[in-house]
C-alpha positions, 0 to 999 in steps of 0.5 A: 262550581261555586254560585255566582254570588258566593260570599267567601273570605281569604287570607294570603299569608306572606313572609312580610305581610298578611292580606285578609279579603272578603269577596263575592265570587272572584270580585274583592269587596274588602281587603286589609293588610296586616304585618306578618310579625310573630304567629300569635299576634298575626293570627289573632289579628287576622282571625278577629277580622274574619270573625267580625266580617262573618258576624256582619254577613256570614260567608260560605267558605274561607281560603287560606294561602300561606307561606310554608312549608305546611303540613297538608297531609289529610288526617295528620295530627298537625294538618294545617300547621307550619313545618320547620321553616327559616322564618323565626318562631313560625315552626309549628304554628297552627295556621289553619286552626287559628284562622278558622276558629269559630267560623262554621264554614268550609275551609281550604288551606294550601301554600301561597304559591299554589294558590297564586298558580290556581288564580293565574290558571283560572283568571290570568295567564292560563286563560290567556294562553289556554294552558293546561299546566303552569308553575308560579314562582315567587321571589321575595322574602323567600323563594317558592313555587306552585304548580297547576297540572290538569287544573289542580294544585300539585300535592304528593307527600306534601307540596312542592318546595322547589325554593330549596333545590340547588342550581349550578353556580356561575364561574366566579360566584363565591357567595355562600348563600344564607339558607339555614338549612342548605346555604346555597339553595336557590332561596339562599341565593336570590331571595330578598334577604339573600340579595341584601347579604350578597350585595351588602345593601337592601334590594331597592338600593342595588344598582341595575348595572352592578355586575353581580346581577349576572350571577343572580340571572344565571341562577334564576335561569338555572332554576327555570330550566330545571322546572321546565325539564322536570315538569314540562309545564307550559309556562313559568310565571315569576312573581314576588316582591323581588321580581316585581321590583326588578322587571329588567331581570325578566328579559335577562333570565329569558335570554339565559334560559334559551342559552342554557337549554341549548335547543334541547326542549323544542318548545323553548326558543328565542321566538317562544320564550316570552310566552313561556317565562313571563310575569303573572297576568294578575300581577300583585293580585295573584296571591290574594286571588289565590286565597279566594280561588281556594275559598271557592273550591272549598265552597264547591266541595261543601255544596256538592258533598264531594269528599275533599282531603282538606274539608273540615280537617282543621 
């Protein structure tokens, strides 16, 4: 376990903004937001800020929670690098190496959604519901999902990339999707840029009464049903810019999940759905605190000398 007074730093990298943090244990002391532009500019600005903070008072560990996909395979030549991504110019960017350069401290990198899921498990909805597993979904610039199972983020050949699964489409929905890899995967259908393309206007200008929201609700519910059926997690938390800006969607998605599952999962019912499909307890802080949770894990591994697949790999 980390020391109660552990000074750590974190970076949450999203598709539109990057948040750099300094915290003592989970309590945030400093927070600065930078625009996520091109890799060179964004990573240099964030790295300079971290080095300045470290020079003033050395922190023990750095946690990096980044949008992906990322190479998180231990020993890989491109560990900590961005894999092919729809975000222009970011494929191949050395996220971990650039941010940890010249910082003699423990470092841990993971996806932004795995980080947010970890924070929710330790300090948010997972604590409130005494859960042993959960999924955190972000619906924003992209769509992604992180999983915590038995207290740890889920990894395998890489990390979950559930934003690129396909779902059953509602009758009459002819929107083709915008994902450059898969067209009508869930990210290509309901992300912020997808909604702008579907409705022909920015998300904040779309009327909540527009009938096309029924298609979006159907697809999000299909997405949640797939997660529950495949993973049996206790909760699915839906966050991100689109979800947080449209809280009225949550109730409609919940109702559709119950209808679409048709009673097959005994733990999902009209009475239980509000506890299972819900907003993050930490709200907009889930992502930034995810980076801090990763930093605290890096510090713990460093202190106890427990072999960790990411430690010193950058």
